[in-house]
A tleap script that builds the chain and sets N, CA, C and O, in Angstrom:
source leaprc.protein.ff14SB
mol = sequence {
  NMET ALA TRP ILE ARG SER PHE ALA MET PHE
  TRP TYR ASP PHE VAL VAL GLY ASP ASP TRP
  ARG VAL ALA ILE GLY VAL ALA ALA GLY LEU
  GLY ALA THR ALA GLY LEU ALA HIE ALA GLY
  VAL ASN ALA TRP TRP LEU LEU PRO THR VAL
  VAL ALA VAL LEU LEU GLY VAL SER VAL ARG
  ARG VAL VAL LYS ALA ALA ARG ARG CSER
}
set mol.1.N position { 0.771 -0.961 0.082 }
set mol.1.CA position { 0.197 -0.015 -0.065 }
set mol.1.C position { 0.972 1.147 0.039 }
set mol.1.O position { 0.482 2.038 -0.654 }
set mol.2.N position { 1.928 1.472 0.595 }
set mol.2.CA position { 3.087 2.352 0.575 }
set mol.2.C position { 3.351 2.546 -0.943 }
set mol.2.O position { 3.533 3.625 -1.507 }
set mol.3.N position { 3.342 1.641 -1.354 }
set mol.3.CA position { 4.140 2.213 -3.099 }
set mol.3.C position { 3.100 2.881 -3.802 }
set mol.3.O position { 3.343 3.636 -4.744 }
set mol.4.N position { 1.731 2.593 -3.308 }
set mol.4.CA position { 0.502 3.231 -3.897 }
set mol.4.C position { 0.501 5.042 -3.588 }
set mol.4.O position { 0.227 5.954 -4.367 }
set mol.5.N position { 0.858 5.079 -2.353 }
set mol.5.CA position { 0.937 6.719 -2.122 }
set mol.5.C position { 2.347 7.472 -2.371 }
set mol.5.O position { 2.493 8.694 -2.363 }
set mol.6.N position { 3.261 6.600 -2.573 }
set mol.6.CA position { 4.639 7.039 -3.124 }
set mol.6.C position { 4.206 7.497 -4.363 }
set mol.6.O position { 4.418 8.667 -4.682 }
set mol.7.N position { 3.557 6.637 -5.189 }
set mol.7.CA position { 3.184 6.751 -6.640 }
set mol.7.C position { 2.622 7.988 -6.963 }
set mol.7.O position { 3.025 8.833 -7.762 }
set mol.8.N position { 1.523 7.985 -6.152 }
set mol.8.CA position { 0.729 9.344 -5.799 }
set mol.8.C position { 1.588 10.541 -5.743 }
set mol.8.O position { 1.600 11.327 -6.691 }
set mol.9.N position { 2.362 10.743 -4.608 }
set mol.9.CA position { 2.941 11.639 -4.156 }
set mol.9.C position { 3.802 12.029 -5.328 }
set mol.9.O position { 3.747 13.244 -5.523 }
set mol.10.N position { 4.476 11.467 -6.057 }
set mol.10.CA position { 5.309 11.640 -7.053 }
set mol.10.C position { 4.645 12.221 -8.073 }
set mol.10.O position { 4.995 13.334 -8.466 }
set mol.11.N position { 3.536 11.511 -8.675 }
set mol.11.CA position { 2.762 12.434 -9.744 }
set mol.11.C position { 2.264 13.755 -9.129 }
set mol.11.O position { 2.202 14.726 -9.883 }
set mol.12.N position { 2.026 13.848 -8.279 }
set mol.12.CA position { 1.418 15.323 -7.363 }
set mol.12.C position { 2.771 16.390 -7.406 }
set mol.12.O position { 2.625 17.470 -7.978 }
set mol.13.N position { 4.076 16.047 -6.785 }
set mol.13.CA position { 4.709 16.774 -7.065 }
set mol.13.C position { 5.406 17.206 -8.576 }
set mol.13.O position { 5.978 18.274 -8.799 }
set mol.14.N position { 5.237 16.272 -9.385 }
set mol.14.CA position { 5.617 16.051 -10.631 }
set mol.14.C position { 4.858 17.219 -11.434 }
set mol.14.O position { 5.481 18.170 -11.905 }
set mol.15.N position { 3.361 17.065 -11.564 }
set mol.15.CA position { 2.548 18.148 -11.982 }
set mol.15.C position { 2.122 19.243 -11.166 }
set mol.15.O position { 1.658 20.134 -11.877 }
set mol.16.N position { 2.100 19.516 -9.960 }
set mol.16.CA position { 2.201 20.357 -9.459 }
set mol.16.C position { 3.240 21.252 -8.957 }
set mol.16.O position { 3.291 22.481 -9.009 }
set mol.17.N position { 4.142 20.322 -8.411 }
set mol.17.CA position { 5.630 21.096 -8.406 }
set mol.17.C position { 5.696 22.524 -7.191 }
set mol.17.O position { 5.463 22.521 -5.983 }
set mol.18.N position { 5.966 23.259 -7.792 }
set mol.18.CA position { 6.384 24.470 -6.286 }
set mol.18.C position { 4.684 25.283 -6.595 }
set mol.18.O position { 4.101 25.664 -5.580 }
set mol.19.N position { 4.272 25.414 -7.395 }
set mol.19.CA position { 3.357 26.478 -7.608 }
set mol.19.C position { 1.617 25.755 -8.206 }
set mol.19.O position { 1.380 25.352 -9.345 }
set mol.20.N position { 0.831 25.779 -7.252 }
set mol.20.CA position { -0.038 25.013 -7.691 }
set mol.20.C position { -1.378 25.937 -8.784 }
set mol.20.O position { -2.353 25.588 -9.449 }
set mol.21.N position { -0.749 27.126 -8.478 }
set mol.21.CA position { -1.529 28.118 -9.336 }
set mol.21.C position { -1.613 27.805 -10.699 }
set mol.21.O position { -2.680 27.758 -11.313 }
set mol.22.N position { -0.187 27.528 -11.327 }
set mol.22.CA position { 0.146 27.104 -12.771 }
set mol.22.C position { -0.096 25.992 -13.022 }
set mol.22.O position { -0.206 25.751 -14.224 }
set mol.23.N position { -0.251 25.039 -12.222 }
set mol.23.CA position { -1.049 23.595 -12.502 }
set mol.23.C position { -2.330 23.686 -12.913 }
set mol.23.O position { -2.874 23.043 -13.811 }
set mol.24.N position { -2.905 24.737 -12.024 }
set mol.24.CA position { -4.517 25.072 -12.228 }
set mol.24.C position { -4.814 25.682 -13.501 }
set mol.24.O position { -5.835 25.453 -14.148 }
set mol.25.N position { -3.721 26.607 -13.897 }
set mol.25.CA position { -3.830 27.521 -14.975 }
set mol.25.C position { -4.048 26.703 -16.185 }
set mol.25.O position { -5.075 26.554 -16.846 }
set mol.26.N position { -2.287 25.956 -16.412 }
set mol.26.CA position { -2.547 24.859 -17.152 }
set mol.26.C position { -3.622 23.713 -17.400 }
set mol.26.O position { -3.897 23.449 -18.570 }
set mol.27.N position { -4.119 23.160 -16.584 }
set mol.27.CA position { -5.499 22.646 -16.500 }
set mol.27.C position { -6.561 23.028 -17.443 }
set mol.27.O position { -7.052 22.499 -18.440 }
set mol.28.N position { -6.790 24.332 -16.672 }
set mol.28.CA position { -7.650 25.329 -17.455 }
set mol.28.C position { -7.438 25.388 -18.673 }
set mol.28.O position { -8.214 24.962 -19.529 }
set mol.29.N position { -6.170 26.018 -18.915 }
set mol.29.CA position { -5.786 26.254 -20.583 }
set mol.29.C position { -6.194 25.017 -21.454 }
set mol.29.O position { -6.805 25.150 -22.514 }
set mol.30.N position { -5.661 23.302 -20.729 }
set mol.30.CA position { -6.016 22.368 -22.221 }
set mol.30.C position { -7.174 22.353 -22.117 }
set mol.30.O position { -7.777 22.439 -23.187 }
set mol.31.N position { -8.034 22.239 -20.823 }
set mol.31.CA position { -9.591 22.084 -21.020 }
set mol.31.C position { -10.306 22.978 -21.876 }
set mol.31.O position { -11.236 22.653 -22.614 }
set mol.32.N position { -9.754 24.288 -21.719 }
set mol.32.CA position { -10.813 25.803 -22.378 }
set mol.32.C position { -10.350 25.036 -24.296 }
set mol.32.O position { -11.188 24.926 -25.190 }
set mol.33.N position { -8.930 24.661 -24.418 }
set mol.33.CA position { -8.472 24.667 -25.745 }
set mol.33.C position { -9.211 23.411 -26.472 }
set mol.33.O position { -9.658 23.515 -27.614 }
set mol.34.N position { -9.308 22.063 -25.606 }
set mol.34.CA position { -10.050 21.190 -26.040 }
set mol.34.C position { -11.686 21.488 -26.190 }
set mol.34.O position { -12.426 21.119 -27.102 }
set mol.35.N position { -11.954 22.128 -25.226 }
set mol.35.CA position { -13.478 22.732 -25.335 }
set mol.35.C position { -13.469 23.475 -27.023 }
set mol.35.O position { -14.198 23.018 -27.904 }
set mol.36.N position { -12.706 24.438 -27.219 }
set mol.36.CA position { -12.943 24.952 -28.162 }
set mol.36.C position { -12.574 24.176 -29.807 }
set mol.36.O position { -13.197 24.306 -30.860 }
set mol.37.N position { -11.530 23.490 -29.561 }
set mol.37.CA position { -11.212 22.240 -30.578 }
set mol.37.C position { -12.487 21.299 -30.822 }
set mol.37.O position { -12.604 20.661 -31.868 }
set mol.38.N position { -13.176 21.265 -30.074 }
set mol.38.CA position { -14.441 20.040 -30.029 }
set mol.38.C position { -15.338 21.179 -30.965 }
set mol.38.O position { -15.941 20.869 -31.993 }
set mol.39.N position { -15.291 22.525 -30.393 }
set mol.39.CA position { -16.587 23.274 -31.283 }
set mol.39.C position { -15.997 23.711 -32.214 }
set mol.39.O position { -16.238 24.898 -32.429 }
set mol.40.N position { -15.029 23.052 -33.141 }
set mol.40.CA position { -14.781 23.782 -34.202 }
set mol.40.C position { -13.840 25.052 -34.397 }
set mol.40.O position { -13.914 25.693 -35.445 }
set mol.41.N position { -13.204 25.312 -33.671 }
set mol.41.CA position { -12.553 26.391 -33.757 }
set mol.41.C position { -10.586 26.333 -33.753 }
set mol.41.O position { -9.966 25.533 -33.052 }
set mol.42.N position { -10.179 26.953 -34.319 }
set mol.42.CA position { -8.539 26.508 -34.564 }
set mol.42.C position { -8.360 27.284 -33.458 }
set mol.42.O position { -8.541 28.496 -33.343 }
set mol.43.N position { -7.940 26.379 -32.543 }
set mol.43.CA position { -7.675 27.140 -31.118 }
set mol.43.C position { -6.635 26.595 -30.744 }
set mol.43.O position { -6.626 26.250 -29.563 }
set mol.44.N position { -5.229 26.276 -31.688 }
set mol.44.CA position { -4.065 25.630 -31.311 }
set mol.44.C position { -3.044 27.118 -30.724 }
set mol.44.O position { -1.859 27.024 -30.405 }
set mol.45.N position { -3.559 27.942 -30.707 }
set mol.45.CA position { -2.959 29.317 -30.386 }
set mol.45.C position { -3.294 29.399 -28.654 }
set mol.45.O position { -2.427 29.945 -27.971 }
set mol.46.N position { -4.102 29.050 -28.200 }
set mol.46.CA position { -4.623 29.112 -26.747 }
set mol.46.C position { -3.771 28.855 -26.089 }
set mol.46.O position { -3.196 29.769 -25.498 }
set mol.47.N position { -3.319 27.405 -25.916 }
set mol.47.CA position { -2.571 26.952 -24.866 }
set mol.47.C position { -1.196 27.483 -24.693 }
set mol.47.O position { -0.615 27.453 -23.607 }
set mol.48.N position { -0.644 28.007 -25.868 }
set mol.48.CA position { 0.991 28.709 -25.729 }
set mol.48.C position { 0.726 30.130 -25.040 }
set mol.48.O position { 1.418 30.702 -24.198 }
set mol.49.N position { -0.480 30.541 -25.641 }
set mol.49.CA position { -0.662 32.265 -24.745 }
set mol.49.C position { -0.870 31.804 -23.451 }
set mol.49.O position { 0.015 32.368 -22.808 }
set mol.50.N position { -1.594 31.026 -22.592 }
set mol.50.CA position { -2.260 30.676 -21.458 }
set mol.50.C position { -0.622 30.398 -20.565 }
set mol.50.O position { -0.332 31.034 -19.551 }
set mol.51.N position { 0.177 29.477 -21.111 }
set mol.51.CA position { 1.611 29.331 -20.549 }
set mol.51.C position { 2.592 30.545 -20.634 }
set mol.51.O position { 3.534 30.772 -19.875 }
set mol.52.N position { 2.296 31.076 -21.412 }
set mol.52.CA position { 3.229 32.480 -21.461 }
set mol.52.C position { 2.800 33.564 -20.481 }
set mol.52.O position { 3.474 34.424 -19.913 }
set mol.53.N position { 1.637 33.321 -20.439 }
set mol.53.CA position { 0.971 34.432 -19.250 }
set mol.53.C position { 1.441 33.949 -17.939 }
set mol.53.O position { 2.158 34.521 -17.118 }
set mol.54.N position { 0.749 32.470 -17.898 }
set mol.54.CA position { 1.143 32.061 -16.727 }
set mol.54.C position { 2.402 32.118 -16.179 }
set mol.54.O position { 2.514 32.405 -14.986 }
set mol.55.N position { 3.472 31.868 -16.931 }
set mol.55.CA position { 4.976 32.096 -16.457 }
set mol.55.C position { 5.376 33.345 -16.031 }
set mol.55.O position { 6.131 33.426 -15.063 }
set mol.56.N position { 4.815 34.759 -16.855 }
set mol.56.CA position { 4.886 35.622 -16.392 }
set mol.56.C position { 4.281 36.206 -15.036 }
set mol.56.O position { 4.594 37.194 -14.371 }
set mol.57.N position { 3.372 35.304 -14.886 }
set mol.57.CA position { 2.533 36.062 -13.399 }
set mol.57.C position { 3.329 35.292 -12.694 }
set mol.57.O position { 3.806 35.892 -11.730 }
set mol.58.N position { 3.770 33.831 -12.832 }
set mol.58.CA position { 4.731 33.380 -11.511 }
set mol.58.C position { 5.805 33.973 -11.416 }
set mol.58.O position { 6.076 34.375 -10.285 }
set mol.59.N position { 6.767 34.239 -12.485 }
set mol.59.CA position { 7.676 35.254 -12.637 }
set mol.59.C position { 7.774 36.489 -11.694 }
set mol.59.O position { 8.712 36.759 -10.944 }
set mol.60.N position { 6.777 37.092 -11.853 }
set mol.60.CA position { 6.312 38.367 -11.175 }
set mol.60.C position { 5.833 38.327 -9.825 }
set mol.60.O position { 5.627 39.249 -9.036 }
set mol.61.N position { 5.697 37.106 -9.708 }
set mol.61.CA position { 5.071 36.812 -8.077 }
set mol.61.C position { 6.488 36.642 -7.287 }
set mol.61.O position { 6.814 37.091 -6.188 }
set mol.62.N position { 7.081 35.999 -8.034 }
set mol.62.CA position { 8.466 35.819 -7.103 }
set mol.62.C position { 9.621 36.762 -7.304 }
set mol.62.O position { 10.683 36.465 -6.755 }
set mol.63.N position { 9.551 37.798 -7.982 }
set mol.63.CA position { 10.448 38.686 -7.916 }
set mol.63.C position { 9.856 39.374 -6.918 }
set mol.63.O position { 10.671 39.871 -6.141 }
set mol.64.N position { 8.323 39.646 -6.580 }
set mol.64.CA position { 7.627 40.616 -5.890 }
set mol.64.C position { 8.529 40.076 -4.402 }
set mol.64.O position { 9.291 40.681 -3.648 }
set mol.65.N position { 8.003 38.616 -4.426 }
set mol.65.CA position { 8.150 38.227 -3.041 }
set mol.65.C position { 10.022 38.425 -2.331 }
set mol.65.O position { 10.451 38.585 -1.188 }
set mol.66.N position { 10.660 38.314 -3.619 }
set mol.66.CA position { 12.001 38.634 -3.221 }
set mol.66.C position { 12.347 39.844 -2.774 }
set mol.66.O position { 13.286 40.079 -2.014 }
set mol.67.N position { 11.506 40.715 -3.295 }
set mol.67.CA position { 12.036 42.511 -3.216 }
set mol.67.C position { 11.732 42.316 -1.858 }
set mol.67.O position { 12.736 42.386 -1.150 }
set mol.68.N position { 10.471 42.048 -1.135 }
set mol.68.CA position { 9.871 41.976 0.178 }
set mol.68.C position { 11.017 41.404 1.123 }
set mol.68.O position { 11.241 41.910 2.223 }
set mol.69.N position { 11.526 40.625 0.767 }
set mol.69.CA position { 12.748 39.919 1.809 }
set mol.69.C position { 13.780 40.600 2.154 }
set mol.69.O position { 14.634 40.099 2.885 }
savepdb mol mol.pdb
quit
């Protein structure tokens, strides 16, 4: 049973990592891209845009926290 917990914790750490907000944002971007593609919209551009915005927000948050320290 311990190996199941270890396996689950590995995947949690791998997917979520240090910032759960980015993980949720990427999951939402994947869902939105899939939804738009299913509706027939050419949505290849959405996921790279979401990732770029999330990266910028994440870096900005870290820089802001570093300045406070």
